[in-house]
Each structure stands twice: as structure tokens, then as C-alpha cells.
C-alpha positions as semicolon CSV with decimal commas, in nm:
position;residue;x (nm);y (nm);z (nm)
1;M;0,000;0,000;0,000
2;Q;0,120;0,354;-0,067
3;W;0,103;0,644;0,178
4;Q;0,150;1,015;0,110
5;V;0,395;1,141;0,371
6;T;0,509;1,500;0,424
7;I;0,826;1,568;0,622
8;D;0,877;1,942;0,666
9;D;0,769;2,054;0,316
10;D;0,899;1,743;0,138
11;L;0,616;1,526;0,000
12;Q;0,700;1,158;-0,049
13;K;0,507;0,848;-0,152
14;I;0,606;0,553;0,068
15;D;0,521;0,190;-0,007
16;L;0,461;-0,033;0,295
17;P;0,256;-0,350;0,344
18;E;-0,108;-0,303;0,443
19;G;-0,143;-0,306;0,821
20;S;0,190;-0,128;0,875
21;T;0,228;0,083;1,187
22;A;0,362;0,434;1,235
23;S;0,676;0,270;1,376
24;D;0,720;0,075;1,049
25;L;0,701;0,405;0,861
26;V;0,955;0,575;1,088
27;N;1,193;0,278;1,049
28;R;1,149;0,278;0,669
29;L;1,244;0,646;0,661
30;K;1,545;0,579;0,887
31;L;1,433;0,841;1,139
32;H;1,475;0,826;1,517
33;P;1,134;0,792;1,687
34;D;1,235;1,016;1,980
35;G;1,274;1,317;1,753
36;L;0,939;1,332;1,576
37;L;0,562;1,326;1,585
38;V;0,350;1,130;1,338
39;V;0,014;1,295;1,269
40;T;-0,261;1,289;1,009
41;D;-0,206;1,561;0,748
42;E;-0,552;1,710;0,764
43;E;-0,696;2,042;0,882
44;K;-0,724;1,897;1,231
45;M;-0,404;1,697;1,278
46;K;-0,446;1,388;1,496
47;P;-0,147;1,213;1,654
48;I;-0,078;0,859;1,540
49;P;0,086;0,649;1,815
50;L;0,386;0,454;1,689
51;I;0,215;0,123;1,772
52;S;-0,100;0,212;1,575
53;K;-0,175;0,105;1,220
54;L;-0,138;0,381;0,963
55;P;-0,469;0,540;0,860
56;D;-0,583;0,566;0,498
57;T;-0,518;0,941;0,501
58;P;-0,216;1,158;0,418
59;I;0,045;1,160;0,696
60;R;0,276;1,434;0,823
61;I;0,592;1,378;1,021
62;I;0,689;1,671;1,239
63;L;1,054;1,678;1,338
64;V;1,108;1,814;1,688
65;A;1,422;1,946;1,850
66;S;1,514;1,899;2,211
67;G;1,812;1,971;2,420
68;G;1,934;2,091;2,750
């Protein structure tokens, strides 16, 4: 199955098996899960927990910065 994923302003089409989780997507993109949020890319963004199956909607990954 193919998902539309936006990271910052970069739109990508990512192929993953049906039933894949947000964690599968993060791993496929080689991103560290502690530095991002996975949300639906709609007017009202909804968080997608890493253990949840990906919805059939466009997805946005928000990269977050942290430090001390």
C-alpha cells in the first residue's frame, strides 16, 4: 500500500505493506522515533501512536528538537 507522507515541506510516496504501523514508517524512513511526531495531514491533525496502524489518510511527520 502507498502512503502520502510530508516531512517538513517534502512530500514523499512511501510503499509499505497493508497493516503497517507508524513505527514501520519511521523505520522505513530511517528516522529516530524520539525526535518526531506522526500525525494525520488534515486540517485537524491527529497524533498517530507509533504502535497504531497507519490510517488511509495523508500523513505528516513533524521533526522536533530537544536539548538541554
